[in-house]
Backbone as a chain_set.jsonl record, in Angstrom:
{"seq": "XXXXXXXXXXXXXXXXXXXXXXXXXXXXXXXXXXXXXXXXXXXXXXXXXXXXXXXXXXXXXXXXXXXXXXXXXXXXXXXXXXXXXXXXXXXXXXXXXXXXXXXXXXXXXXXX", "coords": {"N": [[-40.118, 18.066, 86.708], [-40.681, 19.176, 83.559], [-38.958, 19.828, 80.67], [-39.859, 22.187, 78.544], [-40.545, 22.464, 75.039], [-38.816, 24.183, 72.484], [-38.944, 26.323, 69.856], [-36.542, 25.224, 68.118], [-36.521, 22.636, 69.095], [-38.818, 21.655, 67.801], [-38.923, 22.344, 65.334], [-36.577, 21.737, 63.531], [-33.159, 23.554, 62.956], [-32.707, 24.088, 59.263], [-29.421, 24.218, 57.337], [-30.141, 25.822, 55.495], [-31.726, 27.903, 56.397], [-30.658, 29.863, 57.748], [-30.51, 31.775, 55.758], [-33.144, 32.469, 55.096], [-34.894, 34.924, 55.277], [-32.823, 36.89, 54.156], [-31.868, 39.116, 52.537], [-32.772, 40.771, 54.183], [-33.661, 43.771, 56.213], [-30.717, 44.579, 56.72], [-27.628, 46.625, 56.896], [-27.338, 48.873, 54.24], [-24.567, 48.662, 52.401], [-24.269, 46.182, 53.153], [-26.159, 44.273, 52.563], [-26.34, 45.251, 49.588], [-24.365, 44.132, 48.636], [-24.784, 41.284, 49.253], [-26.942, 40.779, 47.509], [-25.795, 41.216, 45.219], [-24.336, 38.669, 44.833], [-26.349, 36.904, 45.011], [-28.98, 34.938, 43.499], [-31.527, 36.245, 41.474], [-34.114, 35.715, 41.59], [-34.019, 34.339, 44.388], [-34.269, 36.901, 45.404], [-36.478, 38.198, 44.748], [-38.402, 36.454, 45.92], [-40.042, 37.084, 47.941], [-41.677, 38.852, 46.963], [-43.299, 37.414, 44.927], [-44.505, 35.707, 46.787], [-46.137, 37.846, 47.849], [-47.409, 38.985, 45.737], [-48.782, 35.94, 45.345], [-50.575, 35.783, 47.494], [-51.607, 37.922, 48.908], [-50.224, 40.556, 51.353], [-47.789, 39.425, 53.796], [-48.409, 40.351, 56.829], [-50.973, 41.661, 56.936], [-52.277, 40.359, 55.187], [-53.795, 41.109, 53.355], [-54.948, 42.269, 49.85], [-54.443, 43.607, 46.34], [-53.162, 45.873, 47.451], [-50.813, 48.612, 47.521], [-47.528, 47.533, 46.894], [-44.716, 46.878, 49.096], [-42.694, 46.006, 50.523], [-40.525, 43.134, 51.243], [-42.678, 41.085, 51.362], [-44.571, 42.081, 52.271], [-47.492, 44.785, 52.486], [-47.345, 48.476, 51.684], [-48.477, 49.679, 53.808], [-47.865, 48.265, 55.9], [-45.269, 47.3, 55.929], [-44.23, 49.945, 56.383], [-44.926, 49.658, 59.095], [-43.87, 47.571, 60.558], [-41.098, 48.179, 60.339], [-41.025, 50.56, 61.916], [-41.606, 49.467, 64.219], [-39.148, 47.956, 64.428], [-37.318, 49.849, 64.483], [-37.897, 50.902, 67.32], [-37.427, 48.421, 68.69], [-34.919, 47.92, 68.81], [-33.817, 50.686, 69.537], [-34.66, 50.213, 72.158], [-33.18, 48.398, 72.998], [-30.448, 49.468, 72.659], [-30.858, 51.621, 74.365], [-30.897, 49.896, 76.69], [-28.118, 49.087, 77.089], [-26.965, 51.606, 77.242], [-26.822, 53.48, 75.539], [-27.709, 56.153, 73.584], [-30.051, 56.808, 71.508], [-30.629, 59.311, 69.096], [-33.798, 61.251, 68.166], [-34.059, 62.536, 65.798], [-32.665, 61.4, 63.333], [-34.56, 58.63, 63.337], [-36.948, 59.97, 63.181], [-36.314, 61.143, 60.365], [-35.952, 59.065, 58.724], [-38.594, 57.086, 59.033], [-39.835, 59.317, 57.592], [-39.211, 59.118, 55.17], [-39.499, 56.396, 54.331], [-42.583, 56.635, 54.411], [-42.892, 58.629, 52.293], [-42.46, 57.346, 50.165]], "CA": [[-40.292, 19.071, 86.038], [-40.28, 19.033, 82.75], [-38.416, 20.598, 79.514], [-40.368, 23.122, 77.373], [-40.201, 22.965, 74.0], [-38.61, 25.542, 72.123], [-39.018, 26.223, 68.227], [-35.601, 24.682, 67.519], [-36.981, 21.056, 69.0], [-39.553, 21.121, 66.81], [-38.466, 22.866, 63.986], [-35.06, 22.062, 63.924], [-32.471, 24.716, 61.904], [-31.816, 23.864, 58.268], [-28.53, 24.61, 57.206], [-29.911, 27.07, 54.315], [-32.864, 28.675, 57.336], [-30.632, 31.21, 58.366], [-30.589, 32.696, 54.594], [-34.702, 32.439, 54.79], [-35.418, 36.041, 55.345], [-31.677, 37.919, 54.175], [-30.965, 40.215, 52.937], [-33.659, 42.064, 54.741], [-32.872, 44.346, 57.596], [-28.956, 44.82, 57.218], [-26.902, 48.107, 56.584], [-27.619, 48.852, 52.684], [-23.466, 48.312, 51.529], [-24.512, 44.608, 53.028], [-27.405, 44.185, 51.452], [-25.859, 45.595, 48.188], [-23.139, 43.084, 48.434], [-25.431, 40.125, 49.32], [-27.938, 41.293, 46.9], [-24.888, 40.921, 43.859], [-23.865, 36.556, 44.772], [-27.625, 36.071, 45.339], [-29.739, 34.652, 42.229], [-32.562, 37.253, 41.325], [-35.172, 34.439, 42.016], [-34.144, 34.661, 45.716], [-34.736, 38.19, 45.707], [-37.877, 38.021, 44.464], [-39.534, 35.394, 46.553], [-41.321, 37.412, 49.197], [-42.429, 39.61, 45.983], [-43.86, 36.021, 44.858], [-45.487, 35.474, 47.946], [-47.131, 39.173, 48.014], [-48.355, 38.589, 44.611], [-49.924, 34.635, 45.107], [-51.246, 35.487, 48.658], [-51.255, 38.841, 49.572], [-49.449, 41.195, 52.316], [-47.545, 38.864, 54.659], [-48.975, 40.552, 57.895], [-52.487, 41.904, 57.08], [-53.568, 39.238, 54.358], [-54.542, 42.558, 52.299], [-54.691, 42.099, 48.56], [-54.782, 44.775, 45.802], [-52.828, 46.776, 48.081], [-49.528, 48.628, 47.295], [-46.408, 46.487, 47.656], [-43.898, 47.567, 50.165], [-41.124, 45.263, 50.194], [-40.368, 41.99, 52.279], [-43.712, 40.553, 51.259], [-45.955, 42.935, 53.013], [-47.691, 46.042, 52.004], [-46.743, 49.593, 52.22], [-48.599, 50.381, 55.248], [-47.583, 47.205, 56.844], [-44.04, 47.252, 55.642], [-43.666, 51.219, 57.449], [-45.622, 49.795, 60.492], [-42.595, 46.365, 60.637], [-39.974, 48.66, 60.355], [-40.996, 51.12, 63.238], [-41.36, 48.35, 65.291], [-37.834, 47.156, 64.357], [-36.785, 50.748, 65.298], [-38.349, 50.513, 68.671], [-37.336, 47.37, 69.444], [-33.624, 48.95, 68.292], [-34.254, 51.609, 70.367], [-34.811, 49.916, 73.486], [-31.986, 47.43, 73.413], [-29.644, 50.613, 72.369], [-30.822, 51.956, 75.79], [-30.54, 48.964, 77.796], [-26.746, 49.039, 76.819], [-26.374, 53.161, 77.969], [-26.645, 54.014, 73.824], [-29.088, 57.209, 73.467], [-30.652, 57.292, 70.312], [-31.43, 60.387, 69.13], [-35.137, 61.027, 67.498], [-34.309, 63.136, 64.554], [-32.452, 60.456, 62.508], [-35.649, 58.294, 62.983], [-38.384, 60.684, 62.168], [-36.108, 61.107, 58.954], [-36.137, 57.571, 58.233], [-39.851, 57.055, 58.773], [-40.578, 59.963, 56.896], [-38.517, 58.7, 54.036], [-40.458, 55.738, 54.027], [-44.037, 57.452, 54.063], [-42.645, 59.572, 51.169], [-41.791, 56.384, 48.837]], "C": [[-39.905, 18.802, 84.545], [-40.053, 19.914, 81.877], [-39.657, 21.399, 78.864], [-40.093, 22.977, 75.872], [-39.713, 24.188, 72.954], [-38.953, 25.335, 70.487], [-37.991, 25.318, 67.68], [-35.919, 23.314, 68.026], [-37.907, 20.609, 68.558], [-39.941, 21.102, 65.674], [-36.937, 23.077, 63.979], [-34.439, 23.226, 62.55], [-32.071, 23.942, 60.858], [-30.529, 24.765, 57.905], [-28.618, 26.14, 56.472], [-31.125, 28.137, 55.526], [-32.324, 29.473, 57.309], [-30.867, 32.03, 56.979], [-31.991, 33.184, 54.502], [-35.186, 33.987, 54.691], [-34.03, 36.933, 55.092], [-32.219, 37.98, 52.717], [-31.682, 41.42, 53.764], [-33.392, 42.678, 56.416], [-31.891, 44.671, 57.446], [-29.281, 45.952, 56.481], [-27.07, 47.452, 55.015], [-26.088, 48.126, 51.864], [-23.657, 46.679, 52.04], [-25.006, 43.95, 52.249], [-27.111, 44.5, 50.13], [-24.956, 44.158, 48.088], [-23.785, 41.612, 48.665], [-26.36, 40.34, 48.111], [-27.383, 40.764, 44.966], [-24.6, 39.236, 43.647], [-25.406, 35.807, 44.827], [-28.498, 36.095, 43.911], [-31.063, 35.669, 42.266], [-33.777, 36.46, 41.528], [-35.311, 34.634, 43.392], [-34.566, 35.704, 46.023], [-35.555, 38.545, 45.836], [-38.916, 37.212, 45.05], [-40.402, 36.196, 47.341], [-42.284, 38.323, 48.298], [-43.479, 38.677, 45.489], [-44.853, 36.327, 45.797], [-46.408, 36.688, 47.995], [-48.068, 38.83, 47.025], [-49.443, 37.255, 44.418], [-50.59, 34.897, 46.498], [-51.731, 36.397, 49.431], [-50.2, 39.678, 50.778], [-49.118, 39.819, 53.607], [-48.146, 39.03, 56.157], [-50.282, 40.945, 57.881], [-53.352, 40.813, 56.39], [-54.179, 40.059, 53.28], [-54.036, 41.865, 50.667], [-54.993, 43.188, 47.792], [-54.243, 46.204, 45.966], [-51.192, 47.167, 47.626], [-48.281, 47.926, 47.677], [-45.437, 47.649, 48.326], [-42.422, 47.361, 49.841], [-41.287, 44.237, 51.662], [-41.863, 41.162, 52.356], [-44.761, 41.153, 51.978], [-46.032, 44.383, 52.114], [-47.025, 47.405, 52.357], [-46.77, 50.072, 53.461], [-48.026, 49.562, 56.11], [-45.921, 46.909, 57.126], [-43.553, 48.458, 56.748], [-43.922, 50.94, 59.39], [-44.456, 48.638, 61.01], [-41.456, 47.483, 61.343], [-39.535, 50.15, 61.381], [-41.035, 50.757, 64.248], [-39.955, 47.922, 65.666], [-36.823, 48.597, 65.165], [-37.329, 50.707, 66.878], [-37.612, 49.439, 69.222], [-35.516, 47.755, 69.722], [-33.234, 49.969, 69.658], [-34.073, 51.306, 72.043], [-33.343, 49.484, 73.924], [-30.774, 48.35, 73.399], [-29.519, 51.084, 74.26], [-30.482, 51.173, 77.127], [-28.843, 48.727, 77.787], [-25.925, 50.768, 77.425], [-26.398, 53.736, 76.481], [-28.006, 54.912, 73.935], [-29.013, 57.479, 72.03], [-32.006, 58.787, 69.989], [-32.86, 60.077, 68.068], [-34.937, 61.627, 65.957], [-33.781, 61.764, 63.386], [-34.008, 59.432, 62.236], [-36.231, 58.821, 62.265], [-37.602, 61.022, 60.841], [-36.39, 59.959, 58.064], [-37.333, 57.419, 57.874], [-40.303, 58.216, 57.7], [-40.333, 59.88, 55.298], [-39.398, 57.481, 53.367], [-41.761, 55.603, 53.824], [-43.706, 57.905, 52.894], [-42.588, 58.573, 49.826], [-43.364, 55.865, 48.128]], "O": [[-38.842, 18.224, 84.32], [-40.74, 20.932, 81.967], [-40.614, 20.627, 78.814], [-39.091, 23.623, 75.566], [-40.498, 25.118, 72.769], [-39.191, 24.223, 70.015], [-38.373, 24.574, 66.776], [-35.49, 22.52, 67.188], [-38.17, 19.411, 68.666], [-40.759, 20.427, 65.048], [-36.261, 24.066, 64.264], [-35.051, 23.588, 61.546], [-31.206, 23.098, 61.091], [-30.575, 25.969, 58.158], [-27.887, 27.125, 56.575], [-31.176, 29.315, 55.173], [-32.967, 30.423, 56.863], [-31.499, 33.073, 57.147], [-32.176, 34.239, 53.896], [-36.029, 34.155, 53.809], [-33.994, 37.873, 55.886], [-32.797, 37.149, 52.017], [-31.311, 42.58, 53.938], [-33.035, 42.091, 57.437], [-31.737, 45.518, 58.326], [-30.261, 46.322, 55.836], [-27.007, 46.288, 54.618], [-26.211, 47.29, 50.969], [-23.159, 45.859, 51.27], [-24.54, 43.19, 51.4], [-27.814, 43.849, 49.357], [-25.196, 43.273, 47.267], [-23.131, 40.707, 48.147], [-26.265, 39.198, 47.663], [-28.005, 40.296, 44.012], [-24.638, 38.661, 42.559], [-25.641, 34.603, 44.729], [-28.667, 37.149, 43.296], [-31.574, 35.762, 43.382], [-34.66, 37.307, 41.662], [-36.392, 35.022, 43.836], [-35.338, 35.711, 46.982], [-35.84, 39.234, 46.815], [-40.105, 37.268, 44.737], [-41.595, 35.891, 47.355], [-43.433, 38.577, 48.662], [-44.631, 39.094, 45.602], [-45.835, 37.052, 45.637], [-47.587, 36.414, 48.216], [-49.226, 38.467, 47.233], [-50.477, 37.261, 43.75], [-51.373, 33.974, 46.719], [-52.255, 36.096, 50.504], [-49.179, 39.013, 50.956], [-50.053, 39.318, 54.23], [-48.395, 37.988, 56.764], [-50.913, 40.592, 58.876], [-54.485, 40.417, 56.662], [-54.978, 39.63, 52.447], [-53.044, 41.174, 50.434], [-55.812, 43.945, 48.313], [-54.466, 47.225, 45.316], [-50.389, 46.262, 47.401], [-48.062, 47.768, 48.878], [-45.418, 48.865, 48.139], [-41.5, 47.976, 49.305], [-41.893, 44.456, 52.711], [-42.149, 40.623, 53.425], [-45.813, 40.558, 52.212], [-45.186, 44.923, 51.402], [-46.203, 47.445, 53.272], [-45.889, 50.609, 54.133], [-47.627, 50.058, 57.164], [-45.423, 46.455, 58.156], [-42.795, 48.236, 57.693], [-43.497, 51.506, 60.397], [-44.085, 48.934, 62.146], [-41.104, 47.562, 62.52], [-38.434, 50.662, 61.583], [-40.643, 51.374, 65.239], [-39.581, 47.61, 66.796], [-35.967, 48.49, 66.043], [-36.45, 50.142, 67.529], [-37.142, 49.621, 70.346], [-35.046, 47.815, 70.858], [-32.399, 49.77, 70.54], [-33.509, 51.999, 72.89], [-32.6, 49.948, 74.789], [-29.929, 48.005, 74.225], [-28.601, 50.958, 75.069], [-30.01, 51.571, 78.192], [-28.427, 48.045, 78.724], [-24.787, 50.98, 77.844], [-25.728, 54.767, 76.439], [-29.106, 54.486, 74.286], [-28.174, 58.171, 71.453], [-33.157, 59.114, 70.279], [-33.019, 59.064, 67.387], [-35.621, 61.194, 65.029], [-34.642, 61.251, 62.671], [-34.544, 59.452, 61.128], [-36.326, 58.604, 61.057], [-38.435, 61.246, 59.964], [-36.926, 59.952, 56.956], [-37.593, 57.513, 56.675], [-41.217, 57.898, 56.94], [-41.02, 60.397, 54.417], [-39.881, 57.506, 52.235], [-42.213, 54.657, 53.178], [-44.518, 57.425, 52.103], [-42.661, 58.99, 48.67], [-43.384, 55.142, 47.132]]}, "num_chains": 1, "name": "protein.A"}
């Protein structure tokens, strides 16, 4: 029986990797505190990626920037998927998440 190599075996984590995609997808107060501590270049790196290579998800160029290196459309899709994943995990531990807060959140994203 051979051990299957995981991503950690092939690409060992470096100490700075934990912050690679931060402060993305955190509660706003936490995000704002991290933002205060980080240099602006750290916060702009995903925008720089978008400007140089296009949307991180679809690869489209000349699109409206959303955030996190993605165009507006892909950013909404990814955030909706994250919500779906979180709802699933909450259900698994017996916490029911109402639909209205999620609808409000998604409608705010679409109106940006």
